[in-house]
N, C-alpha and C positions, 0 to 999 in steps of 0.2 A: 505493499498500498503506498500512495507515495504521500512523505507528510506535506500537511495544508499549510504552506505561513499567512496569515488573519492577521493585517494591520487594522487598527481600533483606531479612527483621529477624530481628536472632539476641536472641530473650529468655531463652536458658538459662547458664548459667556453667559447666557443669560437663566439657562435649568440647569441644576446638579444634575449630575450623570454619578451615577454606581457604576463605573469606570472595570473593575473588578467581578459583576456580577454580569454586568453584560461581557464579558473578555468570557467567563465561565462558560455562562449561553452558547458562544460563538466556536466555543470548542465541544458542546454538546450537539449542536443543532449540525454540526460539519461532521465527527463522527456518528451520528445516527443516519444523514444524506449526507454522502463521502458525493464532492463534486465529478467524480470519474479520471478521467485525466488531468486535471487543471489544479497547481500548486502553489496559486498565488487567489488573494482576494482580497477587498476591503471595502469597510464600514465608514465614512463617515459622518459625522456629526454636526449640520450647519445652521443659521439663522431662517428664518422666515425669509429675509435679504434674498438670502442667497438661493434656496430653494426657488424661488422664485421668480430669479435673475435664470438658473438652469433649464427650471421648467418650461419659460419664454426663449429660452435661445435650438433646446431640440425638441419638444415638445411642439416647437407653437401656440402656447398657454398660459398669458400672463396671466396669472394666480398661482397665490401657496399650496404647495402640496404637501402630505407628511413626505411623502419617501418617491424616490427616484431609483432606479438599475440601471447602469449604464454595462454590456456583457462584453466582454473583452473582445479583441476581432477573431477567432478560434485557431493564429499561426503561432505556435512557438516560436521561441525566443531563441537567437545562434546559439544557447544553452541546453535550448528544450524542456525551457520553463513553460507552463501554457499559464496564462491570465484571465483565472473567470470572470470579474469586473468588478465593477464596484456599488455596494447598494449607499445612496446618500440620502439619511433622515433631516429629516425637521424636527431638532430640540422640541422647540415650541410648540409649533402641530402636535409631536406625541402626546406634550405635557395636558393640551386643551382637549383631545381626542380623550384623555385617558380619565382627564377629570366628565366628561361627557358619559361616558363608559359605564364611571361607576369603580374602575379598577385604576391599581397604583404605572405611574407612569414606566416602571424596571417592564408589567408584564407588554404595556402598549410596545415600549419599543422593542421588546424580543418576537411582538405580533409582525411591529415592521419589518424586522431585518430578517425574516422567517419571507414575508411576504418579497421580500427584492429581493430574498436569494432566489428562491423557488424561480422568477425571474432568469435571474442567473442562469439555471440551468433549465431553460429553454422552452419555461410554462408560459402559457399566455391567456389570463382569464378572460381579454374581450374575445380571444376566438374557440375556447377548448371545450364547449357545454359544457361547463364546470368542474371540470379533471383539476385545472389546477384548485378553485376554493374544497372541493372537497378533501383533494391530500392537505391543502392549506389546515383545515378542520381536524383535519385526524393530526398532522406532527404539534400542530398546537395543541390538544389531548395529553398525546403524548410527551411534550418537550418545553410547554409551559405551564397548563394546568398540573399536572404529578410534579412538574419540575417545581414548582414554587417553592418548595422547602428550600431548595439547595441556595 
C-alpha cells in the first residue's frame, strides 16, 4: 500500500480549528477509503472571501460556498508520484452550517472533508443518480457518527 501524504493548511483566522482532531479524521478517512494509486492530497481551510473568489474563478459562480474540490491532473510527476487533489473549505461557512444543523464544528468539517474527498475520487452527486450521496451517508455513519468519541 502506498503511503498517502496529507497536508492540512489553515489559511484563515476567524474560526478556531481543532487541528489534531481534523488530522486524525483525515487519517481514518484515507485508511478506510484508500485513494487508489495517488499518494498525496491536501485540505485547506480558508475564509468566505477566499472561497468566493475561487468559486467565481473556477465555477463561474459569484457566491460563498462551503467546500470546493480540485482534482489533480491524473498524471504522475517525474518521480512517479500521483497527486489526488485539493479540498478547500470555508471555515466560517462550516461554522454557520454546524449551527444551523445543531451539531459541532468538528462534525461539519469532517462532513465537508468527506464530501470533497469523494469528489477527488471521481464521484459527482450532480450526475450519478444519488450514488455519491448514498456512499457519503454510509461513510458518515461509519467514520464520523461512530468515530465521534475519537
